[in-house]
N, C-alpha and C positions, 0 to 999 in steps of 0.2 A: 377374456382370460386375465386373471390377476396373479401376481407373483408376490412373494414375501421377501423383503430386504432385511437382513439381520446384521448384527454387528460383525460377525465373522466375514461375511462377504464384503462389507465396507472396509474392514481392516486389510483383507487380502488385496483389494484394489489399491488402497493407499500405499500399502507396504511394497507392492510390486512396482508402482510408479516411482517411489523414492529409491528403491533398491537399484532399479535399472538406470534411472537418469543420474543418480548420484554415485553410481558405480560402487556401492557398498559391498564389502566382502567380509567373510568370517574372520574375526580377530583370533579366536581360539575355539577349542571344542566346547567350552562352556559359554563363550560370548560370541554367538553367531550374529549374522547381520539381522536376522529376525528378532533375536533377543534385544539387540541394540535399538531396533525400531520400536519394540514394545516399551522400552524405557523412555525413548524420545516422546512417544505418543502420550505416555503417562505424565511426563513433565509438562507437555503442552496442555493437557486437559486440566491438570491441577495448577497450572501457572506457577510452577515452582522450579527449582534448580534440578539438574541431573542427580546431584547427591541426594536431595530429598526424595526424588523418585526412586532411586536405588534403595533407600532406607525403607520406603513404604512397600516394596515388593519383596516377599519372603525369600525366594530362591534366585533373585537377580544377582548378577556378578557384583563385585565390590565397586564402589564409586571410582576407585583408581583405575580398575580394569575398564570401566565404561569410558572414563576420560581418555585413556590411552587409545581405545578403539575409535573414539570420535576424532581424536587428533590424527589418527592414522588415515581416516577417510578424507581428511582435508589436504589440499595441495596448495598451489599458488592461488592468490586471490583471483587472478584472471581466469584460471581454470575452474575454480569454484563458481564464479559468476556465470561462466559459460554453461556449466552443468545445471545450475539453478534455473537459468533462463530456458534451457532445453526442457526441463521438467515443467515449468510454468505453461509452456505452449504445447505440451504433448497432447492435451485433450481439448484444445480449442476447436469448437465445431467448424466444419468445413464452410458453413454459410458465412462465417465471419471473415473468411479468406477470399471469398468470391468478389466482393465489392468493398470499396472504402467505407470505413466506419467512423463514428465519433470516438475520439480518443482523449481521455483526460490524463494530465500529467501533474504530479504534485510531489512534495517532499514529506517524509515522515521522520521526525526527530525523536530519538530515544535518549532521554536524559542520562548524562554520564558524570559521575562525581570523582573519578580517578584521574590518573596521569596516563599519557600515551605510552604504549609499549615500545614502539620502534622510533616513531617520528611524530612531530607536532602536527603533521598533516592528517593524522588519523582522527583528530577531534575537531568537529565542526563548531563554529561559533555563531550564536544567534541570540535573539532576545531572551531574557531570563524566563525560565519556566521550571517548575518543580524544584526551586531552590538552586538552580545552576544555569549558566549560560553556555555550558559545554555539552555537546551531543555527539552521538554517532548518527550520521545522517544517511538516509537511503531515498532514492527516487524511484517511482513506479509509473508505468504506463498502463492505463486501465480502459478496456473497451466498454462502451455504453450502448447496448442494443437490447431493449426489452429485458428479458430475464437472463440474457447471456452476458453476465458481468464478470469477465475474467481479467485477472492481472496478467499481462502478456510480456512485461519486461521489468527488470529490476536492475538498479545501478547503485554502486557505492559512491557516496559523495564525499570528497576530501575537502579539507579546509582550504579556502582560497580558490577552489576550482570554479571556473566561470560556469554559470548556469547554461550558457549557450552550449558548452560541451556536454553537459548533462542531458539536455534535450536531444542533442544529436545522437548520443550513444543509445538513449532509449528508443528513438525512432529507428535506428539501425537494427537493434535487437528485435523490435516488432516486425521490421521488414523481412528479417531472416525467417520468421515464422509465417510469413505471408499476410500479415495484418498491415493494411495501408490506411492512413488517416484520411477521412474526408475533410475534417477540420479538427483542430486541437482546442481543448478547453483548458485554460491555465489559470492558476491562482494569481493573486496580485503580487505574490513574492517573486514572480518571473518578470515583473515590470522592469524593463531595462533596455538600453540601446542594443546590447549584444544579442539578446534573445530575439528582439523584434527584427533586427537587421538580418539575422540568420534565417528566420522564418520567411521573411519577404524574399530573400535571395533564393531560398529553396522552394518558394511558391507553395508553402503550406498555409492553408487558411487557418486562422486562429481567432479565438475570442477569449478575452481575459478581463478580469476586474481591474479597475484603475484605482490605485491608492490615492488618498487625499493628501496632497503636498502643496506647499507654497504659502504665500502670505495669507494671514487670517483676515476676516472681514473687517475687523476694527483697525487694521493697519492704515496709516495716513495715505498710502498710495492705493489702498483698496486691495481686495483679494488677488492672489496671483497663482500661477502654476495650475495644477489640476483641481485646486480647491474651487476655482470659478465654476467648474461643471457640477461639483457637489453642492453648491449653493443655488443651483437652478431651481426654479419653481414650475417649469413646464418642460415636458419631454422635447428633445431636440436632437439634431445630428450636428456634428462638428468635426474639426481636424485639430490635431495637436502635435507639436514637434518637441521632442525631448532631447536632451544633450547630456553626455556623460563627462567625466573628468578629463578625458582625452580629446574633448571638443568634437567627438563624433555625434552625428545627429540621426534621428529616425523619426519619421512622420507616420502617424496612425490616424485612422478614422475613429470618431468617438460617437457613442450612442448614450444619451441620457434618458433614462426611463424614470419619470416621477410618479409617485403614488402616495396615497394617504395611509398613514400607519394604523389609524382606526383603533387606537388603544392597545396594539400588539406589544406585549412585554412592558406594559405601562407607559408607552410613549404615544404621543399624538402629533398631528401636524404632517407636513409634507416631508417626503424622503426622496432623495435623488440617488438612483442606482446608476453608476457610471461604468461603461464597458468600452474597451478598445478592440478593434477588429481590423483585419487586413489579410494580405496574402491571397487575394482573390475572393474572399468571402463577401457576399452581398446580402445582408439581412433584408427580409421583406417587411418587417414592422418592428416597433418597439417591443411589443408583447412577445414576438418570436425570439428576440434577443434575451429577454428576461427568462422565458421558459427554457430556452436551450441551455443557458448558463446554469440554471437550477439543476439540470441533470448532472452537472459536474459534482454535485454534493454526494453522489453515490460513491465516489472514491473515498470520501471521509468515512462512510460506513465500512468500507473494506479495511480502513486503518483501525477502526474500533474493533472489528473482528480480529484483526492482527494482534491487538493487545490481549484479546481473550484466549489466544493460542500461543503466545510468545513465551518461550522458556526464559525464566528469570536467571540472571547470572551476575556475578561481580568480577568476572574475568577481564583482564586487560587485552586479551587476544582478539583482534578485530575479525579474524576469520571465523572464530566460534560465534561471535555476535552476528555476523552476516549469515552463518548457517542457521541460527535460530530464527532469524527474521524470514529467511527463505522457506524453512520448513512450515512456519505458520501460514505464509502465503500459499504454499502448495496445498496444505490441508483445506484452506478456504476455497481454492480452485476445485478441489475434489468435491467439496460440498455444493458448489455452484453446478458442477457437471452432473452430480447425482440428481439435483432438482430439475435440470433441463432435459437430460437424456433418459432418466429412469422414473422419476416421480411426477413429471409434468403430465397433465391431462390433455390428451390429443383431441382436438376438435377442429371443426371448420373455422377458418379465420385466424388460426394460430394457437399455440399451446397456452394452457392456463396453469400458472404456477401457484402452488400453495406452500409457502415457506413454513407454515405451522406444522406441516407433516413431520418435518425433521429439522428443528432449529440447529444452528451451528454448534451451540454448546451441548445439545443432546448428542450430536454425532461424536464430539470429543469425549463425552462420557461413555459412549459405546466403546471407543478405542481403549479407554482406561479400564473399563470393566472386563474387557477381554484379556488385557494384559494381566490384570489381577487374577483372572481365572486360570491363566496359563502359569504364571510365576508365583501365585499365592499372595496373600495379604499379610503384612507384618503389623499386627495391631496390639503390640505389647512393648513395654520398655522395662529396663532394669532399674530397680530402686534399692536403696539401702535399708529401707524399713517399710512395713506394711501399715497402712492406716485404714484398711478396709476390714470389716468384720463379717 
């Protein structure tokens, strides 16, 4: 038996999830919660602002009404984060809660060119990108298990906040949803004494990339720091002790996986991939370490899809920016759930996914087209003179 999935059913499912978990209520008779969601979905699909989405819909409320309705739905940051995390885990399959899973953790930085609204802690500082070194930063925890690639936790990262606290908050949010990590996959940005000591004390297995730091090879004293491992010509195992500015130390195990580039991206010669692991994790081989860490790159795909559905804005209000990031991640989770629970081909040995059946951008266009069907399309502008004959 076959069923037909159309844009109306997808819109009802996504709207009901957001309405219930975010506790959206009618703002007025003309600006209901469903109308607000239509405008939000349109802005996500067009990757534009709420004002531009209101302008493109013929019978949508004014942009000021939509703005007031959106602000009314926002409460304190902690409450908004709690509701967003509840929505992110509302449809996590039961199989992911039964046993520990691979969990990837990373930061996503949204470039920001303005001034903070309330406090300097709202704006995160990092290496320059997109013409600025100021960002609104968010951290996510992401489950990696075949086609079940759900974002299960979201955190707002403040300036100067220790990454140890960020990792702890994400793991606590995931634990509330019943998702337990078998081991963690971390980017090299989490390389530090605080994070490593916390993971070792909490007995979380972890695997992370090691940055290249220390004296260079042409230094009179020879290479130093982690650069020694990056200059290796053969795969090997080792140990390394790092120290922070407060003289605290942490010791990790090191895996060096060497390979030939073979002309990849125009490069030749040997390349050393350096990883740190610990917390009870015992790798079986160099190749296992390399292939396991490669699965972490799936979280980068989730961030690319986040950018495909994130509402653009110039507001200084951090709560609105957090809401827009959360809605984009929720829509992506809905897309993952549809492919796993509805569109997957059931067969012996596991489900077979075909992401070409409904690409993420196609689902967003479905939501946009339904909003345009309900609220109409504004496809004209006012001009002082006509140049058409």
